[in-house]
C-alpha positions as CSV (number, residue, x, y, z in Angstrom):
1,M,0.0,0.0,0.0
2,K,1.4,3.3,-1.0
3,T,1.1,6.3,1.4
4,R,1.3,9.9,0.4
5,K,2.8,12.6,2.5
6,L,1.1,15.9,2.5
7,R,3.3,18.7,1.5
8,F,3.8,21.7,3.7
9,P,1.7,24.1,1.4
10,A,-1.3,21.7,1.4
11,L,-1.1,21.2,5.1
12,F,-0.8,24.9,5.7
13,I,-3.9,25.6,3.5
14,L,-5.9,23.0,5.3
15,T,-5.0,24.4,8.7
16,V,-5.8,27.9,7.6
17,F,-9.1,26.8,6.2
18,F,-10.0,24.8,9.3
19,L,-9.1,27.6,11.8
20,G,-10.7,30.2,9.6
21,S,-14.0,28.3,9.4
22,M,-14.0,27.8,13.1
23,G,-13.7,31.6,13.6
24,F,-16.4,32.3,11.0
25,A,-18.8,29.8,12.7
26,G,-18.2,31.4,16.0
27,R,-19.3,34.7,14.7
28,L,-22.5,33.1,13.3
29,Q,-23.7,31.8,16.6
30,A,-27.2,33.1,17.4
31,Q,-27.5,35.8,20.0
32,T,-30.1,35.4,22.7
33,V,-32.5,38.3,22.5
34,K,-35.2,38.2,25.1
35,P,-38.4,40.2,25.0
36,V,-39.2,42.9,27.5
37,T,-42.3,41.8,29.5
38,I,-44.5,44.1,31.6
39,E,-47.3,43.0,33.8
40,S,-50.4,45.2,33.4
41,S,-52.4,46.5,36.3
42,K,-55.5,46.4,34.1
43,D,-57.7,43.7,32.7
44,F,-57.2,42.4,29.1
45,K,-59.5,44.9,27.4
46,G,-58.3,47.7,29.6
47,T,-54.7,46.9,28.7
48,L,-55.4,47.0,25.0
49,D,-57.3,50.3,25.3
50,A,-54.5,51.8,27.4
51,I,-51.9,50.8,24.9
52,K,-53.9,52.2,22.0
53,K,-54.3,55.5,23.9
54,A,-50.6,55.7,24.8
55,V,-49.6,54.9,21.2
56,S,-51.8,57.7,19.9
57,G,-50.6,60.2,22.6
58,G,-47.0,59.2,21.9
59,G,-47.0,60.3,18.3
60,M,-47.4,56.8,16.9
61,M,-50.3,54.8,15.6
62,V,-51.6,51.3,15.5
63,L,-51.0,50.2,11.9
64,A,-52.4,46.6,12.2
65,E,-54.0,44.3,14.8
66,I,-54.2,40.5,15.0
67,N,-56.6,38.9,17.4
68,Q,-54.5,35.7,18.0
69,G,-56.9,34.4,20.6
70,K,-59.7,34.4,18.0
71,I,-57.6,32.7,15.4
72,L,-56.3,30.1,17.9
73,S,-59.9,29.4,19.0
74,M,-60.3,27.5,15.7
75,T,-57.8,25.0,17.0
76,G,-59.7,24.6,20.3
77,L,-57.3,26.8,22.3
78,K,-58.9,29.4,24.5
79,I,-56.5,32.2,25.2
80,N,-56.6,36.0,25.3
81,A,-53.8,37.0,23.0
82,Y,-53.6,40.1,20.7
83,S,-50.8,41.7,18.7
84,L,-50.6,45.3,17.8
85,F,-48.2,46.6,15.1
86,I,-47.3,50.2,16.0
87,G,-45.3,52.8,14.3
88,N,-45.1,56.2,12.7
89,P,-45.1,56.5,8.9
90,N,-42.6,59.4,9.0
91,V,-40.2,57.4,11.2
92,G,-40.8,54.4,8.9
93,N,-39.9,56.6,5.9
94,M,-36.5,57.5,7.5
95,A,-35.7,54.0,8.5
96,F,-36.7,52.3,5.2
97,S,-34.9,55.1,3.2
98,A,-31.7,54.3,5.2
99,D,-32.1,50.5,5.0
100,P,-35.1,48.7,3.4
101,S,-34.4,45.5,5.3
102,V,-35.8,47.1,8.5
103,G,-39.2,45.9,7.4
104,V,-38.6,42.7,9.2
105,V,-38.7,44.7,12.5
106,I,-40.6,47.9,11.7
107,P,-43.5,48.4,12.5
108,V,-42.9,47.2,16.0
109,R,-45.0,44.3,17.3
110,V,-46.4,44.5,20.8
111,N,-48.0,41.4,22.2
112,V,-50.7,41.4,24.8
113,Y,-51.7,38.1,26.5
114,E,-53.2,36.6,29.6
115,E,-51.2,34.0,31.6
116,N,-52.3,32.5,34.9
117,G,-54.9,35.3,35.4
118,K,-52.4,38.1,34.8
119,V,-52.3,40.3,31.7
120,K,-48.8,40.8,30.3
121,V,-47.4,42.9,27.5
122,N,-44.2,42.0,25.7
123,Y,-42.1,43.3,22.8
124,Y,-38.6,43.1,21.6
125,K,-36.4,46.2,21.8
126,P,-36.0,47.5,18.3
127,S,-32.3,48.1,18.9
128,D,-31.8,44.4,19.6
129,L,-33.7,43.3,16.5
130,L,-32.1,46.0,14.3
131,A,-28.6,45.3,15.5
132,F,-27.9,43.6,12.1
133,S,-28.0,47.0,10.4
134,Q,-24.7,48.8,10.1
135,N,-26.5,52.0,9.3
136,Q,-26.1,54.7,12.0
137,K,-29.4,56.3,11.2
138,V,-31.2,53.0,11.7
139,K,-29.4,52.5,15.0
140,M,-30.5,56.0,16.1
141,I,-34.1,55.3,15.1
142,A,-34.0,52.0,17.0
143,N,-32.8,53.6,20.2
144,K,-35.5,56.3,19.9
145,L,-38.1,53.6,19.4
146,N,-36.8,51.8,22.5
147,G,-37.4,54.9,24.6
148,K,-40.9,55.5,23.2
149,L,-42.0,52.0,23.8
150,E,-40.6,51.9,27.3
151,M,-42.3,55.3,28.2
152,M,-45.7,54.3,26.6
153,L,-45.8,50.8,28.2
154,K,-44.8,51.9,31.7
155,M,-48.2,53.7,31.8
156,I,-50.0,50.3,31.7
157,A,-48.0,48.9,34.6
158,K,-49.2,51.5,37.0
């Protein structure tokens, strides 16, 4: 049986490739982003109404609504769950003009649900979800949205 020896250049190339791919794979690891969760002091309908009022007063608007509880009732699940997509078309214009891929995050989704008799609201910080963008304008918009969401949703916790 004939054996072949790897020459130095071939071994070097394989080593570089192996080590390089390990480093690349390390950068691709998923980050753990957790939602912000707030417990409401109101009942389910009161929480939805308070969010809509806060959104309107905060210079934003509800762009879409999904009654997930109603949809899931078709499967036999009984749950109070509702999603609101909130935003501001002018802010959206700035964000989409800077980086059209922001549409995966903007408008911001706010989820209201009932769990063990308590009403909760959760959302992901826009800055966490928009971290993929290298555009500084997008990063600035994301941070401003963080502040607006925090301010608006603190009102329902009282």
